[in-house]
C-alpha positions as CSV (number, residue, x, y, z in Angstrom):
1,M,10.7,-42.4,-77.6
2,E,8.0,-45.0,-78.0
3,A,6.7,-44.4,-74.5
4,S,6.2,-40.7,-75.3
5,K,4.6,-41.6,-78.7
6,I,7.3,-39.7,-80.6
7,E,7.5,-40.5,-84.3
8,I,11.1,-40.9,-85.5
9,L,11.5,-39.7,-89.0
10,D,15.3,-40.2,-89.5
11,T,17.9,-42.2,-87.7
12,V,21.7,-41.8,-88.0
13,M,23.8,-44.9,-87.0
14,A,26.2,-44.3,-84.1
15,S,29.0,-45.6,-86.4
16,K,28.7,-42.4,-88.4
17,K,30.7,-40.0,-86.3
18,L,29.2,-36.5,-86.5
19,Q,31.5,-33.7,-85.3
20,A,31.6,-29.9,-84.8
21,S,31.1,-29.1,-88.4
22,D,28.1,-31.3,-88.6
23,A,26.6,-29.8,-85.5
24,K,27.1,-26.3,-86.8
25,A,25.4,-27.3,-90.1
26,L,22.4,-28.7,-88.3
27,L,21.9,-25.5,-86.3
28,K,21.7,-23.3,-89.5
29,D,18.0,-24.4,-89.8
30,A,17.3,-24.0,-86.1
31,S,16.3,-21.1,-83.9
32,R,16.8,-22.8,-80.5
33,L,19.1,-25.3,-79.0
34,V,18.6,-27.1,-75.6
35,A,21.7,-29.0,-74.5
36,M,21.3,-31.4,-71.6
37,K,23.8,-33.2,-69.5
38,G,22.0,-34.8,-66.6
39,K,20.6,-32.0,-64.5
40,K,22.6,-29.3,-66.3
41,V,20.5,-27.7,-69.0
42,Q,21.8,-24.9,-71.4
43,E,19.5,-23.1,-73.8
44,F,20.9,-21.1,-76.8
45,N,19.2,-18.8,-79.3
46,V,20.8,-19.8,-82.6
47,S,18.3,-18.0,-84.9
48,S,20.8,-15.2,-85.8
49,K,24.2,-16.6,-84.9
50,V,25.6,-20.1,-84.1
51,G,28.2,-19.5,-81.4
52,S,31.1,-21.8,-80.6
53,D,29.6,-22.4,-77.1
54,A,26.4,-23.8,-78.7
55,V,28.3,-26.1,-80.9
56,E,30.6,-27.3,-78.1
57,S,27.5,-28.1,-75.9
58,M,26.4,-30.6,-78.6
59,L,29.7,-32.5,-78.4
60,G,30.9,-35.2,-76.1
61,P,34.4,-35.7,-74.7
62,T,35.5,-37.4,-77.8
63,G,34.5,-34.5,-80.0
64,N,31.6,-36.4,-81.6
65,M,27.9,-35.3,-81.3
66,R,26.1,-36.4,-78.2
67,A,23.0,-38.6,-78.4
68,P,20.2,-38.4,-78.6
69,T,20.0,-35.4,-80.9
70,I,16.4,-34.6,-81.7
71,K,14.8,-31.9,-83.8
72,V,11.4,-30.7,-82.8
73,G,10.1,-27.9,-85.1
74,N,12.9,-25.3,-85.1
75,T,14.5,-26.6,-81.8
76,Y,17.3,-29.1,-81.3
77,L,17.4,-31.1,-78.1
78,V,20.8,-32.7,-77.4
79,G,21.3,-35.1,-74.6
80,F,18.6,-36.2,-72.1
81,N,16.8,-34.7,-69.2
82,E,13.5,-36.2,-68.1
83,E,11.9,-32.9,-67.1
84,I,12.8,-31.1,-70.4
85,F,11.6,-34.1,-72.5
86,A,8.3,-34.1,-70.5
87,S,7.8,-30.4,-71.1
88,E,8.8,-30.5,-74.8
89,F,6.7,-33.5,-75.7
90,S,3.6,-32.9,-73.7
């Protein structure tokens, strides 16, 4: 984050296990979700309805939210993909 000069406003410790209900609550204030797992990138419009597929894309195999989870404006970025981060933060 520092290399991209991104200011971090809030940090949640990894020991606090956020699950599906937490993910769904976060998306209520969002209009877009970009979920990244390596080269696989899924984009969801969550402005009118938060579907179960969007929530599931935010969760790892243990059922906890994946890291990093970043809010940029009305968009949540979950996971990491170099190309997406470069385009979102340039």
